C-alpha positions as CSV (number, residue, x, y, z in Angstrom):
1,M,14.6,8.0,-2.0
2,L,12.6,4.9,-1.1
3,I,14.6,2.2,0.7
4,I,13.4,-1.3,-0.4
5,A,14.5,-4.3,1.6
6,H,15.7,-6.8,-1.0
7,R,14.4,-10.3,0.0
8,G,14.0,-8.7,3.4
9,A,17.0,-7.5,5.4
10,S,18.9,-10.3,3.6
11,G,22.3,-8.9,4.4
12,F,21.6,-9.6,8.1
13,K,19.2,-12.6,8.1
14,P,18.5,-15.5,5.7
15,E,16.9,-14.2,2.6
16,N,13.1,-14.4,2.0
17,T,12.4,-15.7,5.5
18,I,10.1,-14.3,8.2
19,T,13.1,-13.2,10.4
20,S,14.5,-11.3,7.4
21,F,11.2,-9.5,6.9
22,L,10.8,-8.7,10.6
23,R,14.4,-7.3,10.7
24,A,13.6,-5.1,7.7
25,I,10.6,-3.7,9.6
26,E,12.8,-3.1,12.7
27,L,15.2,-1.2,10.4
28,E,12.2,0.9,9.2
29,A,12.3,-0.2,5.5
30,K,9.4,1.5,3.8
31,M,9.0,-1.5,1.3
32,I,10.0,-5.1,1.5
33,E,10.7,-7.1,-1.7
34,F,10.3,-10.9,-2.1
35,D,9.8,-13.5,-4.7
36,V,6.9,-16.0,-5.2
37,H,6.7,-19.4,-6.8
38,V,3.9,-22.0,-6.7
39,C,4.8,-25.4,-5.2
40,K,3.4,-28.8,-6.3
41,S,0.5,-28.8,-3.8
42,G,-0.6,-25.4,-5.1
43,E,0.4,-22.9,-2.4
44,A,2.3,-19.7,-3.2
45,V,5.7,-19.9,-1.4
46,V,8.3,-17.2,-0.9
47,I,11.7,-18.2,-2.4
48,H,13.9,-16.6,-5.0
49,D,15.2,-19.5,-7.1
50,F,13.3,-22.1,-9.1
51,D,15.0,-24.7,-6.9
52,V,15.8,-25.0,-3.2
53,D,19.4,-25.9,-3.5
54,R,21.1,-22.6,-2.8
55,T,18.9,-21.2,-0.1
56,T,18.1,-24.3,1.9
57,N,19.7,-27.6,3.1
58,G,17.4,-29.5,0.6
59,K,17.5,-30.2,-3.1
60,G,14.8,-30.1,-5.8
61,I,12.6,-27.9,-7.9
62,V,10.1,-25.8,-6.0
63,S,7.2,-26.6,-8.5
64,E,7.9,-30.4,-8.0
65,L,7.8,-30.3,-4.2
66,T,4.7,-30.1,-2.0
67,L,4.4,-27.5,0.8
68,D,4.9,-30.3,3.4
69,A,8.2,-31.3,1.7
70,L,9.4,-27.7,1.5
71,K,8.6,-27.0,5.1
72,K,11.0,-29.7,6.2
73,F,14.0,-27.8,4.7
74,D,16.1,-25.4,6.7
75,A,16.1,-22.0,4.9
76,G,18.8,-20.7,7.3
77,D,19.1,-20.3,11.1
78,G,16.3,-22.9,11.5
79,E,13.8,-20.8,9.4
80,Q,11.3,-22.4,7.1
81,I,10.3,-21.3,3.6
82,P,7.3,-19.2,4.2
83,T,4.0,-19.1,2.2
84,L,2.8,-15.8,0.8
85,D,-0.1,-15.8,3.3
86,E,2.3,-16.3,6.2
87,T,4.6,-13.5,4.9
88,L,1.8,-11.0,4.5
89,N,0.3,-12.0,7.9
90,E,3.7,-11.4,9.6
91,I,4.4,-8.1,7.9
92,N,0.8,-7.1,8.6
93,G,0.9,-3.8,6.8
94,K,3.9,-2.4,8.7
95,S,5.7,-2.0,5.4
96,M,4.6,-1.8,1.8
97,V,5.6,-4.9,-0.2
98,N,7.0,-5.6,-3.7
99,I,6.0,-9.1,-4.7
100,E,8.0,-10.4,-7.6
101,I,6.2,-13.0,-9.7
102,K,8.7,-15.8,-10.5
103,G,7.2,-19.2,-11.0
104,K,4.9,-20.4,-13.8
105,N,1.3,-19.2,-13.3
106,S,2.1,-17.7,-9.9
107,Y,0.3,-14.5,-11.0
108,K,-3.0,-16.2,-10.4
109,I,-2.5,-17.2,-6.8
110,V,-0.7,-13.9,-6.1
111,A,-3.8,-12.1,-7.3
112,E,-6.1,-14.3,-5.2
113,T,-4.0,-13.9,-2.1
114,I,-3.7,-10.1,-2.4
115,K,-7.5,-9.8,-2.9
116,K,-8.1,-12.0,0.2
117,Q,-5.7,-10.0,2.3
118,I,-7.3,-6.7,1.2
119,D,-10.8,-8.0,1.9
120,S,-10.0,-9.5,5.3
121,S,-7.0,-7.7,6.9
122,V,-5.2,-4.4,7.4
123,W,-3.8,-4.4,3.8
124,E,-4.9,-1.9,1.2
125,A,-4.3,-1.9,-2.6
126,D,-1.8,0.9,-2.3
127,D,0.5,-1.2,-0.1
128,F,1.3,-3.5,-3.0
129,L,3.7,-3.3,-6.0
130,V,3.8,-6.4,-8.2
131,S,6.7,-6.9,-10.5
132,S,8.2,-9.5,-12.9
133,F,10.7,-10.1,-15.7
134,N,7.9,-12.1,-17.2
135,H,5.9,-9.3,-18.8
136,K,3.2,-11.6,-20.2
137,D,2.4,-12.9,-16.7
138,L,2.5,-9.4,-15.4
139,L,-0.1,-8.4,-18.0
140,K,-2.3,-11.3,-17.0
141,F,-2.0,-10.2,-13.3
142,H,-2.8,-6.6,-14.3
143,K,-6.0,-7.8,-16.0
144,L,-7.0,-9.6,-12.8
145,M,-6.2,-6.8,-10.4
146,P,-5.9,-3.4,-12.3
147,E,-5.9,-1.5,-9.0
148,I,-2.5,-2.9,-7.9
149,K,0.6,-1.0,-8.9
150,I,2.9,-2.7,-11.5
151,G,6.7,-2.6,-11.6
152,V,8.3,-3.7,-14.9
153,L,11.5,-5.5,-14.3
154,F,14.4,-5.1,-16.7
155,E,18.1,-5.8,-16.4
156,E,19.0,-3.2,-19.0
157,V,16.2,-0.7,-19.8
158,P,15.4,-1.1,-23.6
159,E,14.6,1.9,-25.8
160,N,11.0,0.8,-26.1
161,F,10.5,0.4,-22.3
162,H,7.6,2.9,-22.4
163,V,5.6,0.7,-24.9
164,I,5.7,-2.2,-22.5
165,A,5.1,0.0,-19.4
166,Q,2.2,1.7,-21.1
167,K,0.5,-1.6,-21.9
168,L,0.7,-2.5,-18.2
169,N,-0.2,0.9,-16.9
170,A,3.0,0.5,-14.9
171,Y,3.9,2.5,-11.9
172,S,7.6,1.9,-11.9
173,I,10.6,0.6,-13.9
174,N,12.8,-1.6,-11.8
175,A,16.3,-1.9,-13.3
176,D,19.9,-3.0,-12.7
177,T,22.0,-0.2,-11.3
178,A,24.9,-1.2,-13.7
179,F,22.9,-0.1,-16.7
180,L,21.5,3.2,-15.4
181,S,22.6,6.6,-16.5
182,K,21.4,10.2,-16.0
183,E,19.8,10.2,-19.5
184,I,17.9,6.9,-18.9
185,V,16.6,8.0,-15.5
186,E,15.5,11.4,-17.0
187,N,13.8,9.6,-19.8
188,I,11.9,7.3,-17.5
189,H,10.7,10.3,-15.4
190,L,9.8,12.1,-18.6
191,K,7.5,9.3,-19.6
192,G,5.9,9.4,-16.1
193,Y,7.3,6.4,-14.3
194,K,9.2,5.9,-11.1
195,I,12.6,4.2,-11.3
196,F,13.7,1.8,-8.7
197,A,17.3,0.5,-8.9
198,Y,18.7,-2.9,-7.8
199,T,20.8,-4.0,-5.9
200,V,22.6,-1.2,-3.9
201,N,24.8,-2.6,-1.1
202,N,27.5,0.0,-0.6
203,E,27.7,3.7,0.1
204,D,29.3,4.6,-3.2
205,D,26.5,3.0,-5.2
206,K,23.9,4.6,-3.0
207,I,25.5,8.1,-3.6
208,K,25.6,7.3,-7.4
209,M,21.9,6.5,-7.4
210,E,21.1,9.6,-5.4
211,D,23.0,11.6,-8.0
212,L,21.0,10.0,-10.8
213,N,17.9,10.9,-8.9
214,V,16.3,7.5,-8.8
215,D,13.1,7.1,-6.8
216,G,14.2,4.1,-4.8
217,I,16.8,1.5,-4.3
218,F,16.7,-2.3,-3.5
219,T,19.3,-3.2,-0.8
220,N,20.2,-6.2,1.3
221,Y,21.1,-3.7,4.1
222,P,18.0,-1.5,4.6
């Protein structure tokens, strides 16, 4: 079962920060998950929410703030909000990554950044999984970079999940643990997809997911 560090080792370090990602590598997480928005000045930045209020000491909408403004905020323990480039440079191929497309049109700059990293650094196409709840943007990303694995995000897996997944040539279904059952997991496997479950932060849930035979779990405690 693949252990995926949710927003890095966010149970130990501030989520979606360089220290969180480096801690996940120390803990030997095989994949690190993080979220991407585009800020006002056009850079891809790694932050979960559409605003900075919860995760920093600042206030405001990410898409309405420049990178310079975002860099002035404390994202926890003196950490800054990292850019996607900074994040990939720090992880440096030591773990696979799951990039979740969040902000409007972030699929474009995510595609550009991945391509640049593959062309100029240690990263390879197989190191990346790109996911989103926004299946339209996920399809746009897939058309730009069909060689990158796609994870289709659902809260509750719908009956027609395979129609969406097939259109995207998806690799995995990423779904909420609360809505998973043996039957759903078996159906996902039968259709030829991996199933990654979020978010598993205690031993009982981990055992339950193992019993369901999921292929991987997102956890704050890798």
